[in-house]
C-alpha positions in Angstrom: 0.0 0.0 0.0 1.3 3.5 -0.9 0.4 7.1 -0.2 1.4 10.2 -2.1 3.5 12.9 -0.5 4.3 16.0 -2.7 3.6 13.9 -5.8 5.8 10.9 -4.8 4.5 7.5 -3.9 5.7 6.2 -0.5 5.2 2.7 1.0 3.2 2.6 4.2 4.5 -0.9 5.3 7.1 -1.5 8.0 10.2 -3.7 7.7 8.4 -6.9 8.7 5.8 -6.4 6.0 8.2 -5.3 3.3 10.8 -8.1 3.6 8.4 -10.9 2.5 7.2 -8.7 -0.4 10.8 -8.1 -1.6 11.8 -11.8 -1.3 8.6 -13.0 -3.0 9.7 -10.8 -6.0 13.1 -12.5 -6.0 11.5 -15.9 -6.0 9.2 -14.8 -8.8 12.2 -13.3 -10.8 10.4 -9.9 -10.7 13.0 -7.1 -10.7 12.5 -4.5 -8.0 14.2 -1.3 -7.0 14.1 0.0 -3.4 14.6 3.8 -3.0 14.8 5.7 0.2 12.5 8.8 0.5 13.3 11.7 2.8 12.2 15.3 2.9 15.3 16.6 1.1 14.7 14.2 -1.8 11.0 15.1 -1.9 11.8 18.8 -2.1 14.3 18.2 -4.9 11.7 16.1 -6.8 9.2 18.9 -6.5 11.5 21.0 -8.7 12.8 18.2 -10.8 10.2 16.3 -12.8 12.7 13.7 -14.0 13.7 12.9 -10.4 10.1 12.6 -9.4 9.4 10.3 -12.3 12.4 8.1 -11.4 11.3 7.8 -7.8 7.8 6.9 -8.8 9.0 4.2 -11.2 10.7 2.4 -8.4 8.8 -0.7 -7.1 9.4 0.2 -3.4 9.7 3.7 -1.9 10.6 3.5 1.8 9.9 6.3 4.3 13.5 7.2 5.3 13.2 10.2 7.6 11.1 11.4 10.5 9.9 14.3 8.3 8.1 11.8 6.1 6.3 10.3 9.1 5.2 13.8 10.3 4.1 14.7 6.7 2.0 11.5 6.6 0.3 12.5 9.9 -0.4 16.0 8.6 -2.3 14.4 5.6 -3.9 11.8 7.9 -2.0 9.1 6.1 -0.9 5.6 7.2 2.9 5.8 7.5 3.7 5.2 11.2 7.3 4.1 11.3 10.6 5.0 9.5 12.2 2.5 7.2 15.8 3.7 6.9 18.0 2.8 4.0 20.8 1.4 6.1 18.4 -0.6 8.3 16.6 -1.8 5.2 19.9 -3.1 3.9 20.6 -4.9 7.1 17.1 -6.5 7.1 17.6 -7.6 3.5 21.0 -9.0 4.2 19.7 -10.9 7.3 16.9 -12.5 5.2 19.4 -13.2 2.4 21.6 -15.1 4.8 18.6 -17.1 6.1 17.3 -18.0 2.6 20.7 -18.4 1.0 20.2 -15.6 -1.5 23.5 -14.1 -2.6 24.4 -10.4 -2.6 26.8 -8.1 -4.4 28.2 -4.8 -3.2 29.0 -2.2 -5.8 30.3 1.3 -5.1 32.4 3.4 -2.7 36.2 3.9 -2.6 38.5 1.0 -3.3 38.6 -1.4 -0.4 35.4 -0.2 1.3 33.0 -2.7 -0.2 35.4 -5.5 0.6 35.6 -4.3 4.2 31.9 -3.9 4.4 31.4 -7.5 3.0 33.7 -8.9 5.7 31.7 -7.1 8.4 28.5 -8.5 7.0 29.8 -12.0 7.0 31.1 -11.6 10.5 27.5 -10.6 11.5 25.8 -13.2 9.4 28.1 -16.2 8.9 25.6 -17.9 6.5 25.6 -14.9 4.1 26.7 -15.5 0.5 28.6 -12.5 -0.8 28.9 -13.2 -4.6 31.3 -10.4 -5.1 32.3 -6.7 -4.6 33.3 -3.9 -7.0 34.5 -0.4 -6.0 32.8 2.6 -7.6 36.0 3.9 -9.3 35.9 1.5 -12.2 35.2 3.7 -15.2 34.3 0.9 -17.7 30.6 0.3 -17.1 30.5 -2.7 -19.3 33.3 -4.3 -17.2 31.2 -3.6 -14.0 28.1 -5.2 -15.6 30.2 -8.2 -16.7 31.7 -8.6 -13.2 28.2 -8.5 -11.6 26.6 -10.8 -14.1 29.4 -13.4 -13.8 28.9 -13.4 -10.0 25.1 -14.0 -10.5 23.9 -12.5 -7.2 20.2 -12.3 -6.5 20.6 -8.9 -4.7 22.7 -5.8 -5.7 23.5 -3.0 -3.4 24.8 0.2 -5.1 26.6 2.9 -3.1 27.0 6.0 -5.2 24.9 8.6 -3.5 21.3 9.5 -4.5 20.0 10.0 -7.2 23.1 8.8 -9.1 22.8 5.3 -7.8 19.1 5.0 -8.7 19.8 6.4 -12.1 22.5 3.9 -12.7 20.3 1.0 -11.5 17.4 2.0 -13.7 19.7 2.5 -16.7 21.3 -0.9 -16.5 19.1 -3.3 -14.6 17.6 -4.8 -17.8 21.1 -6.0 -18.6 22.0 -7.1 -15.1 21.5 -10.5 -13.5 20.2 -9.5 -10.0 16.5 -9.3 -9.2 16.5 -7.0 -6.2 18.3 -3.6 -6.2 18.8 -1.0 -3.5 20.8 2.3 -3.6 22.4 2.5 -0.2 24.3 5.8 -0.2 27.1 5.8 2.4 26.1 2.5 4.0 29.3 0.7 2.9 31.3 3.3 4.8 29.2 2.8 7.9 29.6 -1.0 7.7 33.3 -0.6 7.1 33.6 1.6 10.2 34.8 4.6 8.2 31.7 6.6 9.2 30.1 6.5 12.7 26.3 6.2 12.8 24.3 8.2 15.3 24.0 6.6 18.7 21.0 4.3 19.3 19.1 6.9 21.3 19.1 9.3 18.3 18.1 6.5 16.0 15.2 5.5 18.2 13.7 8.9 18.2 14.3 9.6 14.5 16.8 12.3 15.4 19.9 11.2 13.4 19.6 14.5 11.6 20.2 16.3 14.9 23.2 14.2 15.7 24.7 15.0 12.2 23.9 18.7 12.7 25.6 18.7 16.1 28.7 17.1 14.5 28.5 19.2 11.4 27.0 22.7 12.0 27.5 23.5 8.4 24.6 21.2 7.6 22.1 23.8 9.1 21.2 25.2 5.7 20.3 21.7 4.4 18.3 21.0 7.6 16.2 24.1 7.0 14.6 22.0 4.2 12.6 20.2 6.8 10.3 23.1 8.0 10.0 24.2 4.3 9.0 20.6 3.4 6.4 20.3 6.2 4.9 23.8 5.3 4.6 22.6 1.7 2.8 19.4 2.7 0.5 21.3 5.1 -0.5 24.0 2.5 -1.2 21.2 0.0 -3.4 19.3 2.4 
């Protein structure tokens, strides 16, 4: 089930509801793209019709950001919990390990995907990592060949948004995997290069506040949240 926020479709399901849907599509060989939706991305999509169309073409749009939850409440919608990109990746990996579905990590600086893969295997010993590829390989055909030779069911792409989603959409018809997710900086988090917000900030959906405290220069970007909520409220 989905609802529309500023012209973009967003899933209302939580992790436990989404995972069976994603893995049913894998079993049915139905290709699916998971995109994370947050206020900043929605504000960009408002001004960029191509980005809005790209987000709406994805099979799954997860509500990544407390602002999306607040917006849903403003329009009396049904989104009640965040589904963050990094936690969605973790849930997918956990289920992949349980069901013996293989994954591939593509993106980030040389060595980061390898380190992230090792950490995932340490966490989920039954996980099958079909391969990794850093994001610095310039030959796209070589990247596609590497992925296809590995034959993973799931592909995680870490390029930053919307570049990663554009890359997936452009090439997925020629790629072996069935399930695709753009995961931004998640490889760096897994590799230990970037520290995630403490659990208390995560629990209250205040990771944005933690990042702002660490990087005050982000204040201008964070001002998008009140603008976003005002936009949603006036369109209600």
